[in-house]
N, C-alpha and C positions, 0 to 999 in steps of 0.2 A: 436666252443662246448660249451655247456652251462649245468654245471655240475645239476644246479640245476633245469632246463628242462627233464635231461636222468632222476636225480631222482626219477621228479615228474610222469614219464610215468612207475618207476620201482613200485611203488607204485599205481596207480590206476592198473597197471595188479594184484597188490595185493588184492587188493580193488573190483577184479573179473568187473572190467569197472562200479561199481555202483555210480560212483562220476567224475564229467569230469574230464580230466586233468587239466586246467585250473583251475578251484577252488583248485588243489590238489596244484599244482604250488602255489599257493599266501597260504595257509597255511604254507610251507616251512616255516623254520626258521634258522636264523646260531645263535645259542646261546653265550650268551656275556663270560660264562667261559668254558674253552675246557676239563673241565672232564665232562662235560654237554653233550659230541660229537660235533661232526663236523658240523652237519645241526641237526636237530629236526621237529619232525614233532605232533604237537597237534592232538591228537581227538577227543574234546570235542564239537565243532561244526557238527560232524560226528556221534555219539552217536544215535541220536534219529534216523536215516537214518537206521542203522542195529540194531537197537533195542538193544543195551546192551550198559554197563557203559564205560566209557571212557579207563580205565587202562585195561577190557578186551578186548576193541576194538584193543590197543596198543599192549599187549600182541600175538594175535591172528596175528596182520600185522607182525610184532617179526620174525613170523614159517615162514612164507612168503617171506621173503623179498632178493631175491638175485642178485647179480651182482656182479659184478669183480671190481667194486670199494668199496665193502663194504667189512673193516674188520670185524666185530661185531654190532648187534645194544643192544641196553639196552631200559627198561623202568622204569619211574619213574612219580607216581602220572598223569596217562594219556596222557602221552609226550615218544615218540619215539626217544630215542636219538642213530643218527646215527654214526658211527666211521668208516673214510674213513680208507681205504691200503695204507698209504702213499706211499709207496716205489711205488707201480704202479700208484698212483696219479701223483708224485712229476714228474714222469719219461713223462707219456703221456703229463701233464701240458708243462713243460720246450720243449717237442720236439714239442706240436703242435705250440706254439707260437715261436718258432723259427723258423717253416716250415713257418707258414705263414705269420711271421712279422708283415708288419702292415697292413693283411687283417685279421688278430686276431679281434675277436671281433664284425666281422663284420657279421648282418645277413641279409637274405630275406623276413623279414617283410615289408616292402612296394615296394616291386618289383613290376614294372609295374605298379605302381601309383605313378599320379604326384602330388608333395606340392608346392604352391606358400606362400611364407612367406615375407612381408610386414615389413621392418626394416630399421632403423636410419630416411630416413626422414626428413632430417632437413630443416629450412624454409630459402627457397632463401634472400638473401641479411643481413642475419645474422650469428654472428660467432657461428664456431664449437665451443661450447661450453662444460666440462664437464658437466653438462645434459643433453647432445646428446648421453655421451659415451654410457649408459647403453641399451638402444634401439641399438645401433651398434655393441655391443660386444655380448651383447645374443643373437637377431636377428643371427648373424654368428656362433654359438654355437650351436644353434641349425639345422642350417641350415646344419651344419657338421653333425650332430648326423642323421639327417634326412637320408644325403647320406647313411653315415657308416650303416643304418639301411635299406638299397634299394631303399631309392624315390630317383625318379628324382624332384629335386628342381628347382625350378624359384626362384631367386631370385631380389625381388621387394624395390628400392627405389623410395617411392613414393614419391618425395622433395613436398616440401610445397612452390607450386611455382602461388598458386591464392588466392584469398580472400580480404577483406577490409582492412589490414594490408599495403596490395600492391598502395593503394590508402595512406591510412596515409604519407607511402613512400613518396609518387607522390609531397603530397603535402608540405612535408617537403624541399624535394627538392629544388622545385622549389621555395619556399620561401627562405631556407637559404643555398641551396647546393653550390659548386663550383665543376661546372666540374673536372678540373688542380687536384686537393685535391684527389675528389673519383677516379679518373684514377690511381691516383697516390698510394692510401693505399684502395682500394676501400671498404671492410670489414668494418676497421674500421671507415671510414664515415660513411656510410650508417649507422653501426651503433649507432652511434652520434647524425643522424642525427634525426634517430627512438625513440632514446629516448629522446631528446630534444622534438617531436610534443606531448608525452607524458605530459612530465614536461609543458609545452605552452595549451596543453588544458585540464590544470586541474583549470588554473585561465581564458583560453577561452574556452567555451564549442562549440563554432560553429564551431573551427578547426574541431571537429569528424564529422562536414555534408561537408568541405571540403574533407576527407578521403576518405567517399561515395561516393560522386559524385566525383572524380576521379576515383575512383574502377567500377560505372554505367562506366566509360566512357572508361574504361579499357574492359570490359564484351563487350561493343558497339561495341569494333575494332577501336574505336581511334587512330591516325598514332598517337598523342605523347604518348597517355598511352601505344601503345604497341611496341613503340621504347625503352623508359625508362625501360619497364617490363622487354624486351629482354637485354636491357644493365646489366640491375641489378640480373639477372638469371645467362648471358656467367659467368659475373665475379666472382660468387657465386658460380659453379660447380667448375670454374678451381680453386677455393681455398678446395673447399671440397677433389675434386680427390688428392691433394697432402697428405692428411690426411689418408684419404683411403689406398694410396698407402702405410704408413708408417705403415697402421696397418694389411697389409696384406689381402684388404678386396676387395673384385670383386662384381660385380652384372649384372643379366641378363634384368635388367629393370630400365631405370632411369624416365619409364612414371610418372609424378607428375600431379597433382591437374588439370593443365590448360590442360596436354591431353586430358580429358572428358570433355572438354565444347561443344564438338559435339556431346556427346553423352549421356546427361543430359535428353534434350530435349524428347528421348524415352522412357527413364527411368519416368519422368514426365507423358508420355503421356499413358505407360504401366500403373501408380499407376490410374489414371485415367478411362482407361478402365476397371479398375477393381473392382473399384468402392469405391476404399482408402481414397479419398482425400476428405476431407473438407475444408471448406472454415474458419479461426478462424480469428477475428480483423482483415482483411482483410490480414493475410498471411494464406500460403494452408500447413495443417497440415496431418498426417496420424493419426487416433487418436490407441491410444495402450493399452491392458487391462493389470493392474496393472502397468504403466508406464505412465510418461507424453506423453504428444502427440510428434510423432518429425515431424519436422519444416522441409520443403521441401524447401519452398518458403519462402520470406520474404515480408512487406507490398509493398517495392519498387520495388519488381519481382527479385532482385539477389538471388542468390544461395547461397546454406550450406554447411559443409563440409558433412552431412549425404545423399544430392544430389548428388556430386558427388560420395561417395563411395556404395554409389550404383550403380552406374552406373557402378565403376572401379568391382565391385565384379561381374556384369554380363558379363563385358568383359574378366573378369580373367574367370570365368570359362568357357565361348564357346572359347577362346583363349587357354587353357592350360587344359583343361577340370581335374579340380584337382579332387581330393579323399581327400587331406584334407588341407584348408587352414590358415595360422595363423599368426595375425597383433600383432609385437611385440610392446606394445603402454603400454604406464604410466599408475597406476591406477585410473588416476584424469579421465579418457574417460570411463571408464566402463561405465557408465549410454550409454552415444553416440553409445557402441558398441550393447548392449543391446538391444535397439531400433532400431540397422540397423537390429540384425540376425532377429528381430521379425519382420519387415517390409518384409525381403526378403520370410519370411513364410509364411505372408500372402496372398504375390504376388504370393505363388504356388510352390518354390523352395525348395523341400526339399533338396538338395543340403547346403542348410543354417545350416542344422544339423554340416556340417562335418568343418566349421567355429571356429574359438576359439580365442578369445581376448587374447594373454599374455599378462598380465599387469606386474609389476613391480614401484617399491619404485621409489622414488628421491633421488637425490645426491642434499645433503642440504650445505649453507654454514651457519656457524655462526647459527646452528637449522632453517635456512630457505629456500626457493624456491630459484634459482638464476632467475634471472626476468634480459630478454632482455629492456624489457623497460622502468625499472631503470637504467639500462645498468651497472647491479649488475651480470656479467656475469665473470668465470672461462676461459679464452682460454684452451682447448684442445690442440693445436700445442704448447703452452708456457708450460704446464704441460708434453708434452713428450720429448721437449726438454731440462727440466731440468733434468728429469727422465735418459734420453742418459749420461746427463754431469756429475750424480750422478754416474750411473755404470759407468762410462769410468774411474773419479777418483779410485774409489775404487780397478777397475784393475790395474790402473799406481802404487798403493799402495802396491797391492799384488802377483801380476803378470805381472811387468813391460814386460817383455820378450815375450808375449801373442800376437800370430800372430792375425793379423784381429781385432784388438784392437777396431776399430770402429766400425765393424759388429756387435763382439759380445756385446758390449756397447748398440748397439741399442735394442739389441736383447732381451738382460736382461733389459734394463730399460723401454721397451715397454710392453714386458711382465709383470714386476712387477704392471704396471696400469690397465693391461687386467684382472691380475689375480687378486687382489683385489677387483676388482665388480666383477666376476664370484663365487667368492668360499661364498659369500652371500645369502641366499635365494631372488629369484628377486622380491618375493613380498614385501622384506620391503625397508625402507628407509637407505642410507648410506649417514652419514656424512663424508666430505670433506676434508681428511687430507692428506697434502702431505708427512709429515714425517711420521703418519702409511704406506702411500702408497707402500713409498718407503724402505720401512725395509726388509734387507736381511736375516734375521734369524727366524725362527718360520714359522710360516703357511702363507709362498707366496711363490710368484710364482721364484722368482731367488733361493730358498732354495729349491724345485723341479727341477729346472735349473741344479742345483749346480750338483745334486744327479744323474741326467742324464750322469754327464760330468765326475762325481766319475767312473759309468759303464763303461764309453767308458777308462779313463784312465787303469781300472785295465782290462779288455780287449787286451788291444793296450800292455802293460806290462809282462802280463801270453800268449801271441802271441796266443789266440780265432782264433779257425778255424772255427768249425762246430761242432754241437752237437752230442755226442755217441751215436754210437745206441740204447748203455741200458746205464742212466741213476744212477747212484747211489752216493746219499747223505746222510748218516745217523746222522750227526747232528740236536740236538732240534729246532736251531732258524733259518733253515730255512725253514720250515714246516709254520710258519704264514706270510713267502714272497709269499710261493707254494699257501696260501689260498688265499691270495688278485689276486694272478695272474689269479686264476679260477673264480674268480667270476667278472673279466673284463667286459664281455660280457653280464652278468645281469646287473651292472652296465649302460652299456652304451644301454638297452633297457629300463630299468626304468629311466634313465637320459629324455630320448625321451619321454615316453610315459608320463610323470608327467611333462613335458616340463620345466626342471630344471638343466641345465646345474653346477651346483655349487657343485650337486651330481658326477661330473669327478673329480672337481678341490678338493673337499675335500677327494675322492680316491685315488689321486696320490699324495696327502697327507701323508695319512696314509700306503699306499704303499712307499711315498721315508724313512718315519720313520722307518718302517719295515725292509727295506732295510740296512740302515742305525744302525742300531742295533745289523744287522747278520755282517757286514761290522768290528762293534766294538767289537764284540766275538768269530767270525771265522777269522782264516788264510785261507783267502782265495786263496793266491798267493803260498801254503806251497806245496813242488814239491810230493807229493803221488798220491796215486792209484785213489781219488776222486776230483783232481785239476780240471780235463777235466770238470766234471760234475761241478763242481761248477759254473765254467766260464761258462759253459750253462746256469744256474740259472740268472750267471750276466746278460748273453746277452738276457737274456727275460727278467727283469728288464729293463731293458733300453730299448727294442722294447714296451712294456708299456706307459714306463713315458715319452718317443716320441710319441706315438698314443693318448696319453689323455693330455700333453698338443699341439698337431696339432688339436684335437677337439677344445679347447678351443679359437682356434687361436692364440698360442703364438710358437715360435720355441725354438728347442732344442741344444745349440752350445755342441758342443764334448767339449773344450775347455772354461776356465774362468780366 
């Protein structure tokens, strides 16, 4: 059930079908103050359609609105304020949530459609730093939301396993590397070598030529270069798999940049056949209106991100037949994706209109971007270990007899990190602060998890079994909770359409706060004729908190 959709249909019929349902839906508001109703419909934009003042249109509408959901309507200054029938809505919402359980809030919006989503995509031979966290958790949450909305998702980890940086790393390893040390601690040693290369190159610029030379050898299939590249790639993927397992994240494809090496020539040939390629200072480009030209091949003939991303986009469309394609990549790559989508359009691919760059801000440390070149990274694995240790210490202090302490500590510690990222608008930069990330009070993941555990405890103590046929709750404090539960389907739809997981994070914080206020003002376990109904409400809150956390990639323990 999406009450806002239902109410849009009611208003649509009252308007005699003269305004599209979708437009009606977009106009419906939720008033900030209870005395203005539960829903409000402003008539200002429609006044010209009906050739009458907004207040007159609102008055006419009020007479024709009929629905079992509506208690009464009021008009005020061009607004139609709708007051819902609380007893009817409460019973319906609680029954629907508890009946559908984890399926509550699902929609069929994307049914029969495929959606590809490219996210995480760490670089081979570099550690998984806090800088990689954003793409990983934002992408995972969007994939979960897409599936909730009925899409068949294809989750792609387009690992960075090609490019000039590998030539630089090979040059560094052959100059200063020690095979035994790299085998003993591969990611740390490779990062050290990579950082040293850039330090040395500042004083000896010819090193950059050496790096380019080795990358060209790799592209040409040189045995030594390919052997080193394969080794670096396998060690990195093994290290990454540990991170993904801890985060509970899986992918459908690990096809990285190298996978498209044998597909780039076809992409370049298509560009040439369509007359889109132009030579510029020895390089090959596609001129673009309103944007810098898109570089397809460098002077030395080597390829670039754009070449591989063109080949990847064409391959993905033919392989998966997507109707939407999302790229969860940082703000700094905005120009690249503008160029990519425009080149695809010039090639005649109308499906390029279904592709979106889901940009996000950086994770900053001391106000600066993290840099693997300078070795300035904060390793995600170390932060996760510290978060879990802190969660375990908190459990030992407050609930030492808790069963499965290690597992719960992992769920809470990792959840704290993920929630801290996802509660922010993805487009904004985030300052890295371990102390802020691991707070267990306020607007945090552990706060929501603790509220979920509280609902589980209440249900166990109250002996809750199932929702009664008729739910009867008369206290005032329950109504804000019911309204949040009722809004969950709309929040999911909006979060997906706007590619914004933070809306789910903020919603479950609001629901947890409303429920805790309810818990503090009502004796939920009081033995009276409304007890079973109150427990049914608690159960529905538990369902929605659990599902909201799941959509964000966070576990919901029953005990903390």
